[in-house]
C-alpha positions in Angstrom: 35.1 21.0 -45.3 31.9 22.9 -45.3 32.4 26.4 -43.7 29.2 28.2 -42.7 28.9 31.9 -42.4 27.3 33.1 -39.1 26.4 36.8 -38.9 25.7 38.3 -35.5 23.3 41.3 -35.4 24.3 43.8 -32.7 21.7 46.3 -31.6 21.9 49.4 -29.4 22.0 48.3 -25.7 23.7 45.0 -26.5 25.4 43.0 -23.8 29.1 42.8 -24.7 29.6 39.4 -23.1 26.8 37.7 -25.1 27.8 39.5 -28.3 31.1 37.8 -28.2 29.9 34.3 -27.5 29.3 33.1 -31.1 32.7 34.2 -32.2 34.4 32.6 -29.2 32.5 29.2 -29.3 32.0 28.8 -33.1 35.4 30.2 -33.7 36.9 27.3 -31.8 35.3 24.7 -34.1 38.4 24.0 -36.3 37.4 26.5 -39.0 33.9 25.2 -39.6 32.4 28.6 -39.1 33.1 32.2 -40.2 31.6 34.6 -37.8 30.9 38.2 -38.8 29.3 41.0 -36.7 27.0 43.7 -38.2 24.7 46.5 -37.1 21.5 47.8 -38.6 23.5 50.7 -40.4 27.1 49.6 -40.3 27.9 52.2 -37.6 29.2 51.7 -34.1 26.8 50.2 -31.5 26.2 51.5 -28.0 26.4 48.7 -25.4 24.8 48.5 -22.0 28.3 49.1 -20.6 30.4 52.2 -20.6 31.8 51.6 -24.1 30.7 51.2 -27.6 31.5 48.6 -30.2 32.7 49.3 -33.7 31.5 46.7 -36.3 32.9 46.0 -39.7 29.6 45.2 -41.5 26.2 46.7 -42.3 22.9 44.8 -42.5 23.6 43.6 -46.0 25.9 40.9 -44.4 22.8 39.2 -43.1 21.9 38.3 -46.7 25.1 36.1 -46.9 24.5 34.2 -43.7 23.7 30.5 -43.2 22.9 31.3 -39.6 22.0 34.6 -38.0 22.4 35.3 -34.3 20.4 38.1 -32.6 22.5 39.3 -29.6 20.6 40.4 -26.5 19.9 43.9 -25.3 19.3 45.4 -21.9 15.7 45.3 -20.6 15.4 49.1 -21.1 15.6 48.5 -24.8 12.8 45.8 -25.0 9.7 46.7 -27.0 6.7 44.9 -28.4 7.3 46.4 -31.9 10.3 46.4 -34.1 11.8 49.7 -35.2 12.0 50.5 -38.9 15.8 50.1 -39.1 15.7 46.8 -37.3 12.9 45.6 -39.5 14.8 46.7 -42.6 17.9 44.8 -41.4 15.9 41.6 -40.8 14.5 41.9 -44.3 18.0 41.1 -45.6 17.8 37.6 -44.1 17.1 34.9 -46.8 14.2 32.6 -46.4 15.2 29.3 -44.7 18.1 30.8 -42.9 18.7 29.5 -39.4 18.0 32.2 -36.9 19.3 32.1 -33.3 18.5 34.4 -30.4 20.5 34.7 -27.2 18.6 35.8 -24.0 16.5 38.9 -24.7 17.2 38.6 -28.4 14.0 36.5 -28.5 12.1 39.8 -28.0 13.3 41.0 -31.4 12.2 37.9 -33.2 8.9 37.9 -31.4 8.2 41.6 -32.1 8.9 40.8 -35.8 6.2 38.1 -35.7 8.7 35.4 -36.4 7.9 33.3 -33.3 4.1 33.3 -33.5 2.9 29.8 -32.9 6.3 28.5 -32.0 8.0 27.3 -28.9 10.7 29.6 -27.5 12.5 30.7 -24.4 14.2 33.8 -22.9 15.7 34.9 -19.6 13.5 33.9 -16.7 13.5 37.4 -15.2 11.7 38.8 -18.2 9.5 35.8 -18.9 6.3 37.4 -17.6 6.9 40.5 -19.6 7.5 38.4 -22.7 4.2 36.5 -22.2 2.3 39.8 -21.8 3.8 41.3 -24.9 3.7 38.2 -27.1 0.8 35.9 -26.1 1.0 34.0 -29.5 4.4 32.6 -28.6 4.6 29.3 -26.7 7.1 30.4 -24.1 9.0 27.8 -22.0 11.0 29.7 -19.4 12.3 26.6 -17.7 14.8 25.4 -20.3 18.2 26.6 -21.3 17.4 26.7 -25.0 14.7 25.7 -27.5 15.4 24.3 -31.0 12.3 24.9 -33.1 14.0 24.8 -36.5 14.8 27.1 -38.2 14.4 29.3 -35.0 16.5 28.6 -31.9 16.1 30.7 -28.8 18.2 30.5 -25.6 17.9 31.7 -22.0 20.1 34.3 -20.3 23.8 35.0 -20.6 25.8 31.7 -20.5 22.9 29.9 -22.2 24.4 31.5 -25.4 27.3 29.1 -24.8 24.9 26.2 -24.6 23.1 27.0 -27.8 26.3 27.6 -29.7 27.6 24.3 -28.6 24.3 22.8 -29.6 24.8 24.2 -33.1 28.3 22.6 -33.3 26.9 19.3 -32.1 24.0 19.4 -34.5 26.1 20.4 -37.5 29.3 18.3 -36.8 28.7 15.8 -34.0 29.5 15.5 -30.3 33.2 14.9 -30.8 33.8 18.3 -32.2 31.4 20.0 -29.7 33.2 18.3 -26.8 36.5 19.5 -28.2 35.2 23.0 -28.5 33.9 22.9 -24.9 37.3 21.7 -23.6 39.1 24.5 -25.4 36.7 27.1 -24.0 36.8 25.5 -20.5 33.0 25.0 -20.3 30.8 22.0 -19.8 29.8 20.4 -23.2 26.2 19.9 -21.9 24.5 21.3 -18.8 21.8 19.3 -17.2 18.6 20.7 -15.8 17.0 24.0 -16.9 16.7 27.6 -16.0 14.7 26.9 -12.9 17.8 26.0 -11.0 19.0 29.6 -11.4 15.9 31.4 -10.3 16.2 33.1 -7.0 15.2 30.7 -4.2 15.0 31.1 -0.4 18.4 30.5 1.3 18.5 26.8 2.3 18.6 25.9 5.9 22.0 26.0 7.5 23.6 22.6 7.1 21.2 21.4 4.4 22.7 18.5 2.5 23.1 18.7 -1.3 21.9 16.2 -3.8 25.0 16.5 -5.9 26.6 13.4 -4.6 23.5 11.3 -5.3 23.3 12.7 -8.8 26.9 11.6 -9.5 26.1 8.2 -8.0 23.0 7.8 -10.2 25.0 8.8 -13.4 27.1 5.7 -12.8 24.0 3.5 -12.5 21.8 4.7 -15.3 21.3 1.1 -16.5 19.7 0.2 -13.2 15.9 0.8 -12.5 16.6 3.6 -10.0 13.6 4.8 -8.0 13.0 7.8 -5.8 13.4 5.5 -2.8 16.9 4.5 -4.1 17.9 8.1 -4.6 16.6 9.4 -1.3 18.1 6.4 0.5 21.5 7.1 -1.0 21.2 10.8 0.1 20.0 9.7 3.6 16.9 11.9 3.3 13.2 11.2 3.3 11.7 10.9 -0.2 9.7 14.2 0.3 12.7 16.2 1.5 15.0 14.7 -1.2 12.4 15.5 -4.0 12.0 19.1 -2.8 15.7 19.7 -2.4 16.5 18.0 -5.7 14.0 20.3 -7.6 15.4 23.4 -5.8 19.0 22.5 -7.0 18.3 21.2 -10.5 15.0 22.7 -11.5 13.6 19.2 -12.4 12.0 16.4 -10.5 14.3 13.3 -9.9 12.2 11.3 -12.4 12.5 13.9 -15.2 16.2 14.4 -14.5 16.8 10.6 -14.8 15.0 10.5 -18.1 17.0 13.5 -19.4 20.3 11.9 -18.4 19.3 8.6 -20.0 18.4 10.4 -23.2 21.8 12.2 -23.1 23.6 8.9 -22.7 21.6 7.3 -25.4 22.4 10.2 -27.8 26.1 9.7 -27.1 25.9 6.0 -27.8 23.9 6.6 -31.0 26.6 8.9 -32.2 29.7 7.0 -31.1 28.8 3.3 -31.3 27.2 0.7 -33.6 25.0 -0.8 -30.8 21.4 -1.6 -31.7 18.6 0.6 -30.4 17.6 -2.2 -28.0 21.2 -2.6 -26.7 21.5 1.1 -26.1 18.1 1.1 -24.3 19.4 -1.5 -22.0 22.6 0.3 -21.3 20.9 3.6 -20.4 18.1 2.2 -18.3 15.1 2.2 -20.6 13.2 -1.0 -20.4 12.8 -1.4 -24.2 13.9 0.1 -27.5 10.3 1.4 -27.8 10.7 3.3 -24.6 13.9 4.8 -25.9 12.2 5.8 -29.1 9.4 7.5 -27.2 11.7 9.5 -24.9 14.1 10.5 -27.6 11.3 11.7 -29.8 9.8 13.6 -26.9 13.1 15.3 -26.2 14.4 16.2 -29.7 11.6 15.2 -32.1 13.4 12.4 -34.1 13.8 8.6 -34.0 17.0 6.9 -32.9 17.7 5.8 -36.5 17.2 9.4 -37.9 19.4 10.8 -35.1 22.1 8.2 -35.8 22.1 8.9 -39.5 22.4 12.7 -38.9 25.5 12.4 -36.6 27.2 9.6 -38.5 27.0 11.8 -41.5 28.4 14.7 -39.4 31.3 12.5 -38.3 
């Protein structure tokens, strides 16, 4: 069994909750990962709470990592340049190492120039600040995480859970990722994006939710569902349904349906021997070519390549 070493870099001002996510999630993956925590000098780290954290390792631990995680810091610690001690710590990371940031950890990677020309994300509340400071980074503030190998960036707080589950899924398949999610009592995959968490005006009193219709649609992904079908089930006008759906999920109904079909297709590619055309029919894509197009747009690989990866992981 391959055991990967993951080293988490804790900086002054770190959020304690997010700092513990890699150990909690990856540590539940049946011994597949060894998680260590280090600081830039091996000394205790001040958190953004009323306590500090004592770590067991200095920056040299980064040289032993297969994956490095940059934990997030409070907004007061964000800067457009990397301090000398942080830059020296990052220099320990070996070329080709997978590097993950949680929330504002993306600021550290961007300030070091590691995200120039790459797609990335961070917490929606600091997205405008990120764009001003790092215009060379292709920031997408609407998603929960971005995998632009070897750099992976995630949105705020609990998105650290999403990206760690993604690592498990990518490395070892959905079966283990789902098992880890159950042990940690979290969803194995969250639909939608960050937009659903951005502050919105309070809905009108008595406004209906689209949640029931989403559950109804998930049971009928193989059918050619239209906006008229969805709004009719919700007993709303199409315009009202589309607006309310976007407010709740952060996506249009059409984009959400495509996302859910891709998710279902990925599960079938991992867990069955159905052909690509058969899977396309079961998830509501008209043809295998349509499935190939949408899967490639979502994760950048063909169905055959995706299946080979996860069959190997299984």
